C-alpha positions in Angstrom: -4.0 -1.3 25.4 -4.7 -4.2 23.0 -6.4 -2.0 20.3 -6.4 -3.9 17.1 -2.9 -5.1 16.7 -3.0 -7.7 13.9 -2.8 -11.1 15.5 0.6 -12.7 15.4 0.0 -16.4 15.7 3.3 -16.9 17.5 3.2 -18.4 20.9 4.7 -15.5 22.8 2.3 -12.8 21.6 -0.6 -14.8 22.8 1.1 -15.3 26.1 2.2 -11.7 26.5 -1.3 -10.4 25.8 -3.0 -12.6 28.4 0.0 -13.4 30.5 -1.7 -15.7 32.9 -2.8 -19.0 34.4 -3.4 -22.7 33.9 -4.8 -24.8 36.7 -3.3 -28.2 35.9 0.4 -29.0 35.5 1.7 -31.6 33.1 5.1 -33.1 33.2 7.6 -32.2 30.5 7.1 -34.2 27.3 9.9 -35.8 25.4 10.1 -36.7 21.7 12.9 -38.6 19.9 14.4 -37.4 16.7 15.6 -40.0 14.2 18.4 -39.7 11.7 17.5 -40.3 8.1 19.6 -41.3 5.1 16.6 -41.0 2.8 16.0 -38.0 0.5 13.0 -36.3 1.9 10.9 -34.5 -0.7 9.2 -31.4 0.7 5.8 -31.7 -1.1 3.1 -31.9 1.6 2.5 -35.5 0.8 4.8 -37.3 3.3 5.0 -40.5 1.2 8.4 -41.5 2.5 8.3 -44.7 4.6 10.4 -43.2 7.4 7.7 -40.5 8.0 5.1 -43.2 8.6 7.5 -45.2 10.8 8.1 -42.4 13.2 4.7 -40.5 13.1 3.2 -40.2 16.5 0.0 -38.7 18.0 0.8 -35.3 19.4 -2.0 -35.2 22.1 -1.9 -31.4 22.0 -3.2 -29.4 25.0 -5.1 -26.2 24.8 -3.7 -22.9 26.1 -6.8 -21.1 24.7 -9.7 -21.0 25.0 -10.0 -23.9 27.6 -6.7 -24.0 29.3 -5.4 -27.4 30.2 -8.0 -29.4 28.2 -7.0 -31.6 25.2 -7.2 -30.1 21.8 -10.5 -30.7 20.0 -8.7 -31.9 16.9 -6.1 -34.6 16.4 -2.5 -33.7 15.4 0.2 -36.1 14.5 3.9 -35.1 14.4 7.3 -36.5 13.4 10.8 -35.1 13.4 13.9 -36.3 11.6 17.4 -35.0 10.8 20.5 -35.5 8.7 23.8 -33.8 8.7 22.4 -30.6 7.2 18.7 -30.3 7.9 16.0 -30.6 10.5 12.8 -32.2 9.0 9.3 -31.7 10.6 6.0 -33.2 9.7 2.6 -32.1 11.0 -0.6 -33.9 10.1 -3.5 -31.7 11.2 -6.9 -33.4 11.2 -10.2 -31.6 10.7 -13.9 -32.7 10.5 -14.4 -30.9 7.3 -12.1 -29.3 4.8 -14.2 -26.1 4.9 -13.1 -25.6 8.5 -9.5 -24.9 7.3 -8.7 -21.2 7.2 -6.1 -20.5 4.5 -6.0 -16.8 3.9 -3.1 -15.7 1.7 -0.8 -13.1 3.2 2.7 -11.7 2.9 5.6 -13.6 4.5 5.7 -13.3 8.3 2.1 -12.2 8.4 -0.1 -15.2 9.2 -3.3 -13.1 9.1 -6.4 -15.1 9.8 -5.1 -18.5 8.7 -4.6 -21.8 10.6 -1.0 -22.3 11.7 1.3 -25.2 12.5 4.7 -24.4 13.9 7.7 -25.5 16.0 9.6 -23.6 18.6 13.1 -24.7 19.5 15.7 -23.7 22.1 19.0 -25.5 21.0 21.0 -24.5 24.1 18.1 -25.2 26.5 18.8 -22.2 28.6 15.4 -20.6 28.1 17.0 -17.4 26.9 16.9 -17.5 23.1 15.2 -19.7 20.6 13.5 -19.8 17.2 10.0 -20.2 15.8 9.3 -21.7 12.4 5.6 -21.6 11.4 3.5 -22.3 8.3 -0.1 -21.3 7.6 -2.6 -23.5 5.8 -2.1 -21.3 2.8 1.7 -22.1 2.8 2.9 -18.8 4.1 6.1 -19.0 6.1 6.7 -17.1 9.3 10.0 -17.3 11.3 10.8 -15.5 14.5 13.6 -15.1 17.0 12.5 -15.8 20.5 13.8 -14.4 23.8 12.6 -15.3 27.3 9.5 -13.2 27.1 9.3 -11.7 23.6 9.4 -12.5 19.9 11.0 -10.7 16.9 9.3 -11.3 13.6 11.9 -9.6 11.5 14.3 -12.6 11.8 14.4 -14.1 8.3 16.3 -17.1 7.2 16.1 -19.5 4.2 14.1 -22.7 4.8 11.6 -24.9 2.9 8.0 -25.8 3.6 5.1 -27.2 1.7 1.4 -27.5 2.6 -1.2 -29.7 1.1 -4.9 -29.7 1.9 -7.0 -32.9 2.0 -10.7 -33.6 2.8 -10.0 -34.5 6.4 -6.7 -32.9 7.2 -3.9 -30.6 6.1 -0.3 -31.7 6.0 2.8 -29.6 6.6 6.4 -30.6 5.8 9.3 -28.4 6.9 13.0 -28.5 6.1 15.1 -26.2 8.3 18.9 -26.0 7.6 21.0 -26.3 10.7 22.9 -23.3 9.2 19.8 -21.2 10.1 20.0 -21.7 13.8 22.8 -21.5 16.4 23.3 -24.6 18.6 26.1 -25.9 20.9 28.9 -27.8 19.3 29.1 -31.2 20.7 26.6 -32.0 23.5 22.9 -31.5 22.2 21.3 -33.3 25.1 19.6 -30.1 26.4 17.9 -29.3 23.1 14.3 -28.2 23.8 11.3 -28.2 21.4 7.6 -27.5 21.2 4.9 -27.8 18.5 2.0 -25.4 18.1 -1.3 -25.6 16.3 -3.7 -22.7 15.9 -7.3 -23.4 14.6 -9.3 -20.3 13.8 -12.7 -22.1 13.5 -12.3 -23.2 17.1 -10.5 -20.1 18.4 -8.0 -22.6 19.6 -4.3 -22.3 20.4 -2.8 -25.7 21.4 0.7 -27.0 22.1 2.3 -30.4 22.2 4.1 -29.6 25.5 1.5 -27.7 27.6 2.1 -24.1 28.2 1.2 -22.8 31.7 0.3 -19.2 31.6 0.7 -18.8 35.3 4.4 -19.5 34.8 6.5 -16.6 33.7 8.2 -17.2 30.3 7.7 -19.5 27.4 11.1 -21.0 26.5 11.4 -22.5 29.9 8.3 -24.6 29.2 9.4 -26.4 26.0 9.5 -30.2 25.8 12.7 -32.2 25.4 14.2 -33.5 22.2 16.3 -36.6 22.5 18.3 -38.6 19.9 20.0 -35.6 18.3 23.7 -36.6 17.9 26.7 -34.5 16.9 26.1 -32.7 13.7 28.5 -30.8 11.5 26.7 -28.5 9.0 28.6 -27.4 5.9 30.2 -24.0 5.3 27.8 -21.3 6.3 28.6 -18.4 4.0 26.0 -16.5 1.9 25.8 -13.4 -0.2 22.9 -11.1 -1.0 23.9 -8.8 -3.8 21.4 -6.2 -4.9 20.8 -3.7 -7.6 18.3 -0.9 -7.6 17.2 2.1 -9.5 15.7 4.9 -7.4 14.0 8.0 -8.7 13.3 10.8 -6.3 11.3 14.0 -6.8 11.3 16.8 -4.2 8.3 19.1 -3.6 10.1 21.8 -5.5 10.3 19.6 -8.6 14.0 18.6 -8.4 14.4 15.1 -9.8 17.2 12.7 -9.1 17.7 9.2 -10.4 20.4 6.9 -9.0 21.5 3.4 -9.9 22.7 1.6 -6.8 24.4 -1.7 -6.1 25.4 -3.3 -2.8 26.1 -6.5 -1.0 25.0 -8.1 2.2 27.3 -10.9 3.5 26.6 -13.4 6.2 29.2 -15.8 7.6 28.7 -18.2 10.5 31.9 -19.6 12.1 31.6 -23.0 13.8 27.9 -22.5 14.1 28.6 -20.1 17.0 29.6 -16.7 15.7 27.7 -14.8 13.0 29.1 -11.9 11.0 26.7 -9.7 9.0 28.1 -7.0 6.7 26.1 -4.6 4.6 28.1 -2.6 2.1 26.5 0.5 0.6 23.0 -0.3 2.1 19.9 0.8 0.3 16.8 1.7 2.5 14.8 3.4 -0.2 12.0 0.9 0.2 11.6 1.3 4.0 8.0 2.4 4.8 7.2 6.1 5.5 7.1 7.3 9.1 3.7 8.3 10.5 4.6 12.0 11.0 2.7 14.0 13.6 2.7 17.7 14.6 4.7 17.7 17.8 3.4 20.0 20.5 5.4 18.5 23.3 8.9 19.4 24.4 10.1 15.9 23.6 11.4 14.3 20.5 9.1 12.1 18.5 10.3 8.4 18.4 9.7 6.6 15.1 9.7 2.8 14.5 12.8 1.2 12.9 11.7 0.0 9.5 15.1 -0.7 7.9 15.7 -4.4 7.5 19.3 -4.6 8.6 18.4 -3.0 12.0 15.2 -4.9 12.7 16.7 -8.3 12.0 18.8 -9.9 14.7 19.4 -6.7 16.7 17.2 -7.6 19.6 20.1 -8.5 21.9 21.5 -5.0 21.5 18.4 -3.4 23.2 18.4 -5.5 26.4 18.5 -2.4 28.6 16.4 -0.1 26.3 19.4 2.1 25.5 19.7 1.6 21.7 17.8 3.6 19.1 19.2 2.6 15.7 17.4 5.4 13.9 20.4 7.5 15.0 22.5 5.8 12.4 21.8 7.7 9.2 19.5 10.0 11.1 19.3 13.8 11.3 22.6 15.6 11.4 23.4 16.9 14.8 23.8 20.5 13.6 21.1 20.5 10.9 19.0 23.1 12.8 22.0 25.1 14.2 23.0 27.1 11.1 24.0 30.8 11.6 23.4 32.9 8.5 24.5 36.4 7.6 21.8 38.9 6.5 22.6 38.3 2.8 22.6 34.4 3.0 20.0 31.7 2.6 20.1 27.9 3.0 20.1 26.3 -0.5 20.4 22.7 0.6 20.4 21.1 4.0 20.4 17.2 4.1 17.8 15.8 6.4 19.8 12.5 6.9 23.3 11.3 7.0 24.5 8.8 4.4 25.5 5.4 5.7 28.8 4.0 4.4 28.7 0.5 5.9 27.1 -1.6 8.6 28.4 -4.6 10.5 26.8 -7.0 13.0 28.7 -9.7 14.9 26.9 -12.1 17.3 28.0 -15.3 18.9 27.8 -17.6 21.9 30.6 -19.5 23.7 30.4 -22.9 25.3 30.2 -21.4 28.8 27.0 -19.4 28.0 28.7 -16.1 27.2 27.0 -14.3 24.4 28.8 -11.4 22.6 27.3 -9.0 20.1 28.8 -6.0 18.3 26.9 -3.6 16.0 28.9 -1.0 14.1 27.8 1.7 11.6 29.7 4.5 9.9 28.0 7.6 8.4 29.5 10.1 6.0 30.0 13.8 6.6 27.0 15.9 5.9 27.2 19.5 4.6 24.6 22.2 4.1 25.0 24.5 1.1 24.7 28.3 1.9 24.1 30.8 -0.9 24.9 34.5 -0.8 22.0 36.3 -2.3 24.1 39.3 -3.4 27.0 37.5 -5.0 25.3 34.2 -5.8 28.3 32.4 -4.4 27.9 29.4 -2.2 29.8 28.0 0.8 29.5 24.6 2.6 28.9 24.2 6.3 29.4 20.9 8.0 26.2 19.7 9.8 27.4 16.3 10.8 31.0 14.9 10.9 32.1 11.5 9.8 30.7 9.4 12.7 31.2 5.9 14.0 28.4 4.2 16.0 29.4 1.2 18.0 27.3 -1.1 20.4 28.7 -4.0 22.4 26.7 -6.4 24.5 28.2 -9.2 26.7 25.5 -11.4 28.2 26.4 -14.2 30.6 23.8 -17.0 31.3 23.5 -17.9 35.0 21.7 -20.5 37.0 17.9 -20.7 36.7 17.8 -18.6 33.5 19.3 -15.6 35.4 21.7 -13.4 33.5 24.4 -10.7 33.9 24.7 -8.2 31.0 27.3 -5.6 30.1 26.4 -2.9 27.6 28.5 -0.2 25.9 27.3 2.2 23.3 29.6 4.8 21.8 29.5 7.5 19.2 32.8 8.8 17.9 32.8 11.9 15.7 35.7 13.4 13.8 36.7 17.0 14.1 35.5 19.3 16.9 32.1 17.7 17.5 31.7 15.9 20.9 31.9 12.2 21.5 29.5 10.2 23.6 29.5 6.9 25.5 27.1 4.9 27.6 28.0 1.9 29.8 25.5 -0.2 31.7 25.4 -3.3 33.8 22.2 -5.4 34.1 21.4 -8.3 36.4 18.3 -10.4 36.2 17.5 -13.1 38.8 15.0 -15.9 38.9 14.5 -18.5 41.6 14.5 -22.2 40.7 10.7 -22.4 40.1 10.7 -19.0 38.3 8.2 -17.7 40.8 10.1 -14.7 41.8 12.3 -12.3 39.9 14.6 -9.4 40.5 16.1 -7.0 38.0 18.7 -4.3 38.6 20.6 -2.0 36.3 23.2 0.8 36.6 24.1 3.0 33.7 26.6 5.8 33.2 26.3 8.3 30.3 29.4 10.3 29.2 29.7 13.3 26.9 33.3 14.3 26.0 32.9 17.9 25.0 35.3 20.3 23.3 36.5 23.2 25.4 34.1 22.7 28.3 33.8 20.3 31.2 32.8 16.7 30.2 29.3 15.6 31.3 28.5 12.4 33.3 25.1 11.2 34.2 23.8 8.2 36.1 20.8 5.9 36.1 19.7 3.4 38.7 16.8 0.9 38.5 15.6 -1.9 40.7 12.6 -4.2 40.5 11.5 -7.1 42.6 8.3 -9.1 41.8 6.4 -12.3 42.0 6.0 -13.2 38.4 4.1 -16.6 38.4 0.8 -17.7 39.8 -2.7 -16.3 40.2 -1.4 -13.4 42.2 1.5 -11.5 40.7 3.0 -8.0 41.3 6.1 -6.1 42.2 7.7 -2.9 43.3 10.3 -0.8 41.5 12.4 2.3 41.9 14.0 4.3 39.1 16.4 7.2 39.3 17.8 9.3 36.5 19.9 12.4 37.4 19.7 15.6 35.4 22.9 14.8 33.6 22.0 11.4 32.3 21.6 11.4 28.5 21.6 8.4 26.3 20.2 10.1 23.2 23.3 10.1 21.0 22.7 6.4 20.3 19.5 5.8 22.2 16.2 7.4 22.9 15.4 9.1 26.2 12.4 11.5 26.3 13.4 12.9 29.7 15.8 12.6 32.7 15.9 14.1 36.2 13.4 11.6 37.5 12.9 9.6 40.7 10.0 7.2 40.4 8.5 4.6 42.8 5.9 2.1 41.5 4.0 -0.8 42.8 1.5 -3.1 41.0 -0.7 -6.1 41.9 -2.6 -8.5 39.6 -5.1 -11.3 40.1 -5.6 -13.5 37.0 -7.9 -16.4 36.3 -7.4 -18.1 33.0 -9.9 -20.9 33.6 -13.1 -19.5 35.2 -16.2 -21.6 35.1 -18.9 -19.2 33.9 -19.0 -16.5 31.2 -15.3 -15.7 30.8 -12.6 -17.9 29.4 -10.1 -15.7 31.3 -10.0 -12.4 33.1 -7.7 -10.2 35.1 -8.0 -7.5 37.8 -5.0 -5.2 38.5 -4.0 -2.3 40.6 -1.1 0.1 39.9 0.3 3.0 41.9 3.1 5.4 41.0 4.9 8.4 42.5 7.3 10.5 40.5 9.6 13.3 41.6 11.6 15.9 39.8 14.9 14.7 41.2 17.2 17.7 41.2 14.7 19.7 43.3 13.1 16.7 44.9 9.6 18.1 44.1 6.8 15.7 43.6 5.7 15.7 39.9 2.9 13.2 39.8 1.0 10.6 41.8 -1.6 8.3 40.3 -3.7 5.3 41.3 -5.0 2.9 38.7 -7.6 0.1 38.8 -8.3 -2.0 35.7 -9.7 -5.2 34.4 -9.9 -7.2 31.2 -11.6 -10.4 30.1 -12.4 -12.7 27.2 -15.9 -14.1 26.7 -16.2 -17.8 26.3 -18.9 -18.0 23.6 -17.9 -15.1 21.4 -14.2 -14.8 22.0 -14.7 -11.0 22.3 -12.3 -9.1 24.5 -12.9 -6.1 26.7 -10.6 -3.8 28.6 -11.4 -1.2 31.2 -9.2 1.1 33.3 -9.8 3.9 35.7 -6.9 6.2 36.8 -7.0 9.1 39.3 -4.1 11.6 39.1 -3.5 14.0 42.0 -2.6 17.6 41.4 0.7 17.5 39.6 3.6 19.6 38.2 4.9 19.7 34.6 8.6 20.6 34.6 9.2 20.4 30.9 6.5 22.3 28.9 8.0 25.7 30.0 11.2 24.9 28.1 13.1 26.4 31.0 15.1 24.4 33.5 13.4 23.9 36.9 10.3 25.9 35.9 7.0 24.1 36.1 3.3 24.8 35.7 0.6 23.3 37.8 -1.9 20.7 36.5 -5.2 20.1 38.3 -6.3 16.7 39.5 -7.9 14.5 36.9 -9.7 11.2 36.4 -9.2 9.1 33.3 -11.5 6.3 32.1 -10.3 4.0 29.4 -12.6 1.5 27.6 -11.8 -0.9 24.8 -13.7 -3.7 23.1 -12.5 -6.1 20.4 -14.5 -8.7 18.5 -13.2 -12.1 17.5 -10.5 -11.4 15.0 -10.6 -14.9 13.7 -13.8 -13.9 11.8 -13.8 -12.6 8.3 -14.9 -9.2 9.6 -13.7 -7.9 13.0 -13.7 -4.5 14.7 -12.0 -3.0 17.7 -12.6 0.4 19.3 -11.4 2.4 22.3 -12.6 5.4 24.2 -10.8 7.7 26.7 -12.6 10.2 28.8 -10.7 12.7 30.9 -12.3 14.9 33.6 -10.4 17.7 35.4 -11.2 19.1 38.8 -11.1 22.6 40.3 -9.6 24.3 37.3 -10.4 27.6 35.5 -8.7 26.4 32.3 -9.0 22.6 32.0 -12.4 20.9 31.8 -12.4 17.6 29.8 -10.8 15.6 27.0 -12.2 13.1 24.6 -10.1 10.5 22.7 -11.5 7.7 20.6 -10.5 5.3 17.8 -11.5 2.2 16.1 -10.1 -0.3 13.5 -12.0 -2.4 11.1 -10.4 -5.5 9.5 -12.1 -7.4 6.7 -11.1 -10.4 4.6 -12.6 -10.7 1.1 -12.0 -14.2 -0.1 -8.6 -15.9 0.2 -6.5 -13.2 -1.4 -7.7 -9.8 -0.4 -7.9 -8.0 3.0 -8.5 -4.4 4.0 -7.9 -2.6 7.3 -9.2 0.8 8.1 -8.5 2.8 11.2 -9.5 6.2 12.6 -8.4 8.1 15.6 -9.8 11.3 17.1 -8.6 13.6 19.9 -10.7 16.5 21.2 -9.0 18.6 23.8 -11.0 21.8 24.1 -9.3 23.3 27.2 -5.6 23.1 27.7 -2.4 25.2 27.8 0.9 25.1 26.1 4.1 27.1 25.8 4.1 29.7 23.0 7.1 32.1 23.5 9.3 34.1 25.8 9.1 37.8 26.4 11.6 39.8 28.5 12.6 36.7 30.4 8.9 35.9 31.0 7.6 32.5 29.9 4.4 32.9 28.0 1.7 30.2 27.8 -1.5 30.2 25.8 -4.8 28.5 26.5 -5.6 26.3 23.4 -8.1 24.0 21.8 -6.5 21.0 20.0 -8.3 18.7 17.6 -6.5 15.8 16.0 -7.8 13.3 13.4 -6.0 10.5 11.7 -7.4 8.2 9.0 -5.5 5.2 7.5 -6.4 2.4 5.2 -4.3 -0.6 4.3 -5.1 -2.8 1.3 -3.3 -6.1 0.8 -3.6 -8.5 -2.1 -1.7 -11.8 -2.1 -1.6 -13.5 -5.5 0.1 -16.5 -3.8 2.5 -17.1 -1.0 5.4 -15.7 -3.1 3.8 -12.6 -4.6 2.1 -9.9 -2.6 0.9 -6.3 -3.2 0.4 -3.9 -0.3 -0.8 -0.2 -0.3 -1.3 2.1 2.7 -2.8 5.6 2.6 -2.8 7.9 5.6 -4.1 11.4 6.3 -3.2 13.2 9.5 -4.8 16.5 10.4 -4.4 18.7 13.5 -5.6 22.2 14.5 -4.3 24.1 17.4 -6.4 27.2 18.3 -4.9 29.6 20.9 -7.4 31.8 22.7 -5.6 33.7 25.6 -2.1 34.2 26.7 -0.6 34.7 30.2 2.7 34.6 32.1 3.9 31.7 34.1 4.6 32.5 37.7 7.4 31.0 39.7 4.9 29.0 41.8 3.5 27.3 38.6 0.3 29.4 38.4 -0.6 31.8 35.6 -1.1 35.6 35.7 -2.3 38.2 33.2 0.2 40.5 31.6 0.3 43.7 29.5 2.2 42.2 26.5 0.7 42.9 23.1 0.8 39.3 22.1 -1.9 38.0 19.8 -2.6 34.3 20.6 -4.0 33.8 17.1 -0.5 34.4 15.7 0.5 31.0 17.2 -2.5 29.0 15.7 -1.6 25.9 13.7 -3.4 23.9 11.0 -1.2 21.0 9.8 -1.9 18.2 7.4 0.1 15.3 6.1 -0.9 12.8 3.4 1.2 9.8 2.4 0.9 6.7 0.2 3.1 3.7 0.5 2.9 1.0 -2.2 5.1 -2.0 -2.4 4.9 -5.2 -4.4 7.2 -8.1 -3.7 7.8 -11.3 -5.7 10.0 -14.0 -4.2 11.2 -15.8 -7.3 13.7 -18.0 -5.5 14.6 -18.7 -1.9 15.5 -15.4 -0.2 15.6 -13.7 -3.6 13.1 -11.2 -4.7 12.1 -8.4 -7.0 10.3 -5.5 -5.3 8.7 -2.3 -6.6 8.0 0.5 -4.1 6.5 3.9 -4.4 6.3 6.5 -1.6 4.4 9.7 -2.0 4.0 12.4 0.7 2.8 15.9 0.9 2.3 18.4 3.7 0.0 21.4 4.1 0.3 24.1 6.8 -1.5 27.4 7.5 -3.2 29.0 10.5 -6.8 28.6 9.4 -8.1 26.6 12.4 -11.7 27.0 11.4 -11.4 25.2 8.0 -13.2 21.9 7.6 -11.9 18.4 7.0 -12.8 18.3 3.3 -11.0 21.6 2.6 -7.9 20.4 4.4 -7.9 17.0 2.6 -8.3 18.8 -0.8 -5.5 21.3 0.0 -3.0 18.7 1.1 -3.7 16.6 -2.0 -3.1 19.7 -4.1 0.3 20.4 -2.6 3.4 19.4 -4.5 4.5 16.1 -3.1 7.8 14.3 -2.6 7.9 11.0 -4.5 10.3 8.1 -4.3 10.1 5.2 -6.8 12.4 2.2 -6.2 12.9 -1.0 -8.2 15.1 -3.4 -6.5 16.3 -7.0 -7.1 18.1 -9.0 -4.4 19.5 -12.5 -5.1 20.6 -15.1 -2.5 23.8 -17.0 -3.2 24.9 -19.9 -1.0 28.6 -20.6 -1.0 28.0 -24.3 -0.9 26.0 -24.1 -4.1 28.7 -22.1 -5.7 31.3 -24.7 -4.7 29.3 -27.5 -6.2 29.0 -25.6 -9.5 32.8 -25.4 -9.6 
């Protein structure tokens, strides 16, 4: 679904959302870079003579909305270099200065502003690259690029300046060669592209045309010539920080800590990068969006800690890494055995991180190597004897070492072979875990067809019992370019495969077959600027018993209207009678689900406008069931810009499931289910005020409310059906009414390159009872009245370049 994700102006997000077709093919463009000995002042004026000498007309070509046609506005470009920096100039002409959209936002959030950027692939292998973009308001955005994705949490130090004129706006950029990795010696395969996004025209255009019917983006960059051997200076930097953190628990316990730490980055011969974080501080990471989990599966949360979201994309090539495990919940936190006269006085919710290390590099022969290592300290719960008032400590998590290694070899036609190893080593008697995987991705010469295979082995080395080994197999073959695309895949996870010690896997024991087919037209002649029709079919089996779990058929479409730039999405899915093998919380036991039909509808207005809205609706109809009848799910998001500095985003999501079932307990070896009504409501509002491109204030408020009302109880039979019983179980005893309210406030001031002062405040409170008939207002009031946990953090980080320190000496 494309429901109101804020628009990243980066190339790849646009491509991945629409993923499609251009009719006309243009030859690869080439631009020559010139060496300069002049001092280039980054001021948005471009008065240096060498700029005017090498400025050329870009002749940009639209990707959106009129694919393949020339851009409606003229753009001139130039590119220079010296031994240390890459210089870029963009002159973006407009008919009227009022057409320029220059909304102020935080760094890496381009909002609804016009954008000029470059994308580069120094190795020319179409496997990894960089994006450096600047909005008309002067806000910087930098991203790491892979073959089919982008990572906005890549942050480096570079300079830019924007100046607005009556008939144009000018961008100057100065990117240190230290900020990018490139081959030492031969730079003849260096690739580049330039991008311009104009909100008033809903236009996204590139210097080297991007064909959306061709899979991938980096493989479609233009050629950069004239870049000779360069030898950037020492690449060593330090980011020391100091912080003061005050925490208050819901019970009123206060704790204030003064922290200091250091992040170090060293790049050896511009090929190998070492990142070290000593005594990391993640007190300003945003709060998780907690939910009341009714499922048998663990809830997966986003990674918000900067060290893990920056530059770690290569470690997740196979989908096996979940960095929230480092510093996450202790493995024995919920396995504490108490005597009758004991109670838990303190039980840490997370493990303390001692240090973190990342190492990445690339050799001349196309071999990339990456290592991620983290060490967490021992965690202990404090147990108090209520009679003697004495305490004892119980280890809930041992000293633990997390290690991830990725070896990635580039092959012909952008194909690749990847080796992955993730390991968790624990001291003492706790078990160790390991995962090893081999991945192979193939593309033909024209990147029309692709195949992808992976084999993984999970290992648990247990103490006193037999070690556990599990296997995963996956294969995929597809046509990935052209109007018609589609493929087939097979996936097998046996019942012993478990990657959860350093990864996230909601379930195993699965055999799945899937096939999909898409027809896409990105240049229709009538009311749409692009549309797609797709089919999808899947069959899933519970592998150990080879019983069919689920079969579904899906038909869908989406399109974008030419005149309004509004987007619609519609999908219909029919699911045959199926079996759920996990809700019973007992191995190999299942309950039967009736056949169902799902209809999904979504509509999004033009998010280039000052006010935009998007909404979705899901309707579920069940067939031939005495329990299930229907479900209703809906949500919407409203985004509004108020002037250049202020924006607000409000979202609301509702789920109404009046007839369902769920596990409630076990009685005399019988599995007891209850019929239940579930209502869930989430409201969130985000306020953002940008004083300028260096100072930003952001606040987010969220209230989550769910009620679970059980009506009847029954026993699960071996065949998956239900039967009545004589147990004196009151279903109302299992009712749930849960609320969570949290506020996240953060203000950041970048007072020098990569240096900032930030103030963050996090407040959260929970309220729980069994009154499922209470109204929304009552629940909001009650959760606001609850004692909250509060974290206030003031932090200063300063960037030190070793070259500057050397000069001062």
